[in-house]
ZATISE-180515 format. One record per residue (C-alpha): residue in three letters; x, y, z. Coordinates in steps of 0.2 Angstrom, whole numbers, plus 5000, padded with zeros to 4 digits. Layout:
// ZATISE-180515
ALAXYZ/...
***
This chain:
// ZATISE-180515
MET517552505417/GLU518552305420/THR518052175407/PHE518252005400/TRP518451935382/GLY516851815379/TYR515551755366/GLU513851825370/ARG512651685369/ALA510551675363/ASP509951705381/GLY511151825387/LEU512551735395/VAL514251745392/GLY515351605388/ILE517251615392/ARG517551465381/ASN516751405366/HIS516551205367/VAL515451065357/ALA514950955371/VAL514250775371/ILE513250725387/PRO512350545388/SER510750575399/VAL511150395405/SER512850285409/CYS512350175396/ALA512850295384/ASN514550335388/GLY515050195375/VAL514450325361/VAL515050475366/GLU516750395369/ALA516750345351/ILE516050505344/ALA517450595356/ARG518850475349/GLU518550505329/VAL518150695333/PRO519350755348/GLN518850915349/VAL517250875354/VAL517250895375/PRO516350735381/LEU515450725398/TYR515450545405/HIS514550535419/SER513550375431/ASN512150445433/GLY510150435422/CYS509350265429/GLY509150175443/ARG508450325454/GLY506950395459/GLY506150555471/LYS507450685476/ASP508850605468/LEU507850595451/LEU507450775451/GLY509150825457/HIS510050745444/SER508850775428/LYS508850985435/ALA510950955437/LEU511150855418/GLN509850985411/ASN510951165419/LEU512551075412/CYS511751085394/LYS511751265396/ASN513351325403/PRO513951465394/ASN515451375390/ILE514451275378/ALA514251335362/ALA513451175355/VAL512851015363/LEU512650825355/VAL511550745368/VAL511650555366/GLY510150435375/LEU509950265374/GLY507950265377/CYS507050165391/GLU508150265403/VAL507350365417/VAL508250555417/ASN507450615399/ALA508650645383/GLU507450755375/GLY507150865390/MET508950885392/ALA509050925372/MET507451065375/VAL508251155390/SER509751185380/ALA508751225363/PHE507851345374/ALA509551435381/GLY510051475362/ARG511151335359/SER511451225344/VAL511051045351/GLU510350895343/ARG509850715350/ILE510050545345/MET509450395353/ILE510250225353/GLN508950125352/GLU508050225339/GLU509750235327/GLY509950015327/GLY511450015340/SER513150095346/GLN514050105330/LYS512650185319/SER512250315334/ALA514250355334/ALA514350385316/LYS512750485316/GLY513550585333/VAL515350615322/LYS514350685308/ILE513250815319/VAL514850875330/LYS515950895314/LYS514451015308/PHE514351095324/ILE516251135327/GLU516151215309/ASP514951325315/THR515751355329/LYS517251435323/LYS516051575316/LEU515951645332/LYS517151775337/ALA517451825356/ARG517252035360/PRO517252115377/PHE515952115392/PRO515952185408/LEU516352075424/GLU514352085428/LYS514351945416/LEU515551845426/VAL515251675438/VAL516651615446/GLY516351465459/LEU517551425471/GLU518151245477/CYS519251175489/GLY519850985491/GLY521350925500/SER521451045512/ASP522951085524/ALA523451185540/PHE523951315528/SER522551335517/GLY521551465529/ILE523051585530/THR523851555512/ALA522751505498/ASN520951545502/PRO521251725509/ALA522251755493/VAL520551715483/GLY519651795495/MET520251955492/ALA519851905471/ALA518151865475/ASP517852025484/TRP518552105469/ILE517252005460/VAL515852065468/ASP516352225471/ASN516452255451/GLY514852175448/GLY515151985447/THR514551815453/VAL515351735466/LEU514851575471/LEU515351465488/THR514751285491/GLU515251145498/THR513951165516/THR514851015523/GLU516351135526/MET515451275534/ILE514751175550/GLY515151275565/THR515351445555/SER513351475554/HIS513651625566/ILE514751715555/LEU513951675537/GLU512151745546/ARG513151915552/ARG513651935532/ALA511651895525/ILE511052025515/ASN509252035526/ARG508351915537/ALA507751805525/VAL509551735517/ALA510251735534/GLY508751605539/LYS509251525523/ILE510951505528/ALA510351425544/GLU509351315541/ILE510751225527/ILE511851205539/GLU510851155551/HIS510251015540/THR511950975535/THR512650945555/LYS511150855558/LYS511350735542/THR513350715546/GLU512750655565/LYS511550555559/VAL512850485548/LEU514650475559/GLY513750465575/PRO515350525587/LEU516450545570/ALA515450685566/LYS516550815575/ILE518050775565/ALA517050725547/ILE518750755538/ALA519750665526/PRO521150555531/GLY522350685519/ASN521550845530/MET522350755547/ASP523850725538/GLY523950925532/GLY524150945551/MET521951005554/SER521050925568/CYS519250935564/ILE517751005553/ARG517751155561/GLU519351215560/LYS519051155542/SER517551255539/LEU518351425546/GLY519751415533/CYS518551365520/ILE517351505520/VAL518951655519/LYS518951615500/ALA517251685498/GLY518051875504/SER517051975516/ARG515652035505/GLN513752045508/ILE512951845507/SER511451875493/GLU510651735488/VAL510451555493/ILE510351435482/ASP510251245478/TYR511251115471/ALA511551145453/GLU510451305453/ALA510751445443/PRO510751615455/LYS509451755454/GLY510451875455/THR512351945456/GLY513451955473/LEU514251845481/VAL513151665482/ILE513051505493/MET512651365485/ASP511951225494/GLY512951085491/PRO514450895495/GLY515950925501/TYR516550785488/ASP517550905475/THR517050835459/GLU515050825466/SER515551005469/MET516251065455/THR514750995444/GLY513451085454/LEU514551245450/ALA514551205431/ALA512751185433/ALA512251335441/GLY513151415427/ALA515051455433/GLN516051495418/VAL517951455428/ILE518051385445/ILE519651425460/PHE520051275467/THR521351285482/THR522351135490/GLY523451105503/MET524050895497/GLY523850925482/ASN522450895468/PRO522450885450/ILE520750865444/GLY519750995432/PHE518150985425/PRO517550955404/ILE516851115402/VAL517451245415/PRO519351295418/VAL520051245434/ILE521351355441/LYS522351265454/VAL522951395470/ALA524351285480/SER524451315500/THR526151295501/SER527851315491/LYS528151145495/MET526851055489/PHE526851185473/ARG528651135469/GLU528050945471/MET526550955459/GLU527151105449/ASP526351025433/ASP524751035440/MET524751195450/ASP524551375443/VAL524651495457/ASN525751455474/ALA525051555487/GLY526351485499/GLU527551645494/ILE526451735507/LEU527351615521/GLU528951685513/GLY528851865513/ARG527551905500/THR526052005506/LEU524351955506/GLN523652095494/ASP525052065481/LEU524451905480/GLY522651925480/THR522952055465/TYR524251895457/VAL522751775459/ARG521451905451/ASP522551945438/ARG522851745431/MET520951705433/ILE520751865421/LYS522051775410/VAL521251595409/ILE519651695406/ASN520251765389/GLY520851625384/GLU522351545396/ASN522451375399/THR522451305415/LYS523751165421/ALA522051045422/GLU521651085404/MET523351075400/ASN523350895407/ARG521650865401/GLN521150825419/ASN519550815415/GLY518750665425/ILE517250605426/ILE515450705430/CYS515050655447/ILE513150725453/TYR512650735472/THR511450585477/GLN510450625492/THR509750425494/THR509850275488/SER509650185473/PHE508050065471/
***
């Protein structure tokens, strides 16, 4: 039986990293989070620009995303830093994490008497968390405990014939061994509904696939009008792509060929295992936030033009579509899928992606982790502020 090394959590999930995270409930608390992280660099800060000034679907979506990030399995302990007058509830974030069995504390800047007092209290809390997490030991777990997120950004004309197919083979291997693979970026499924529907495990899942792609297509047409059929970034065009359907056909290949077992909302944890579609945006940083909130322990990110961004609590494996780009951005790329164009077989490279993924899961750092390419958390916004 295939296994990986991880840290068991009280809720039954398994982390492949053992992070102590510090997350604000609102962007107004980012300064205190930064002060704590500056004093205790071993913690992982999750800066974001949300938490207030939103209502309706956005409020519910942002609350869910932040709450679910607090219980990502790669987090062993979390400090929630609130302000006191924000819309997103810091207490709710802390409670969700506590119910998931994580070590958790909450501080409120307005209650503590300001930023400096809050940061000083936070430093004491996270230092205790760090000592406690050192006592946790990793052990082997079956692949059914593994959730892998899939992402692509800065795609080029080669992404769909090198990087994405190689990742697709690794995705099939994960599913065949009982694990879960999350395919997202619904905008990059436009034009492929007929293909994905045929892969659905039943009619209900097929109907849901058709529904989310149709909704995204109509939304794109409403926003972009005549430009909707293009709907790709300038970098995609520079890389030789012509339209959204061409990009979509390459995008879905990274999910392999297995049946689609479920369709979930953005930042929602899947109910079962297998190949799962998460309805989500095409913007890389928003998409990765959704994957992490859904419980992904690792993300495989294919890129044609070169994208260095990682994610604070989840290791991100970068797969380059060409050798030229890999050599130009070797500081940021983990796998060179361009070797397929130079004679290496797709089967061989797919096996290499799988083996590299397992090494990362078992503790090997990705280039994004080495470079501290954590960025800032971006949460999908569907409506407008008020």
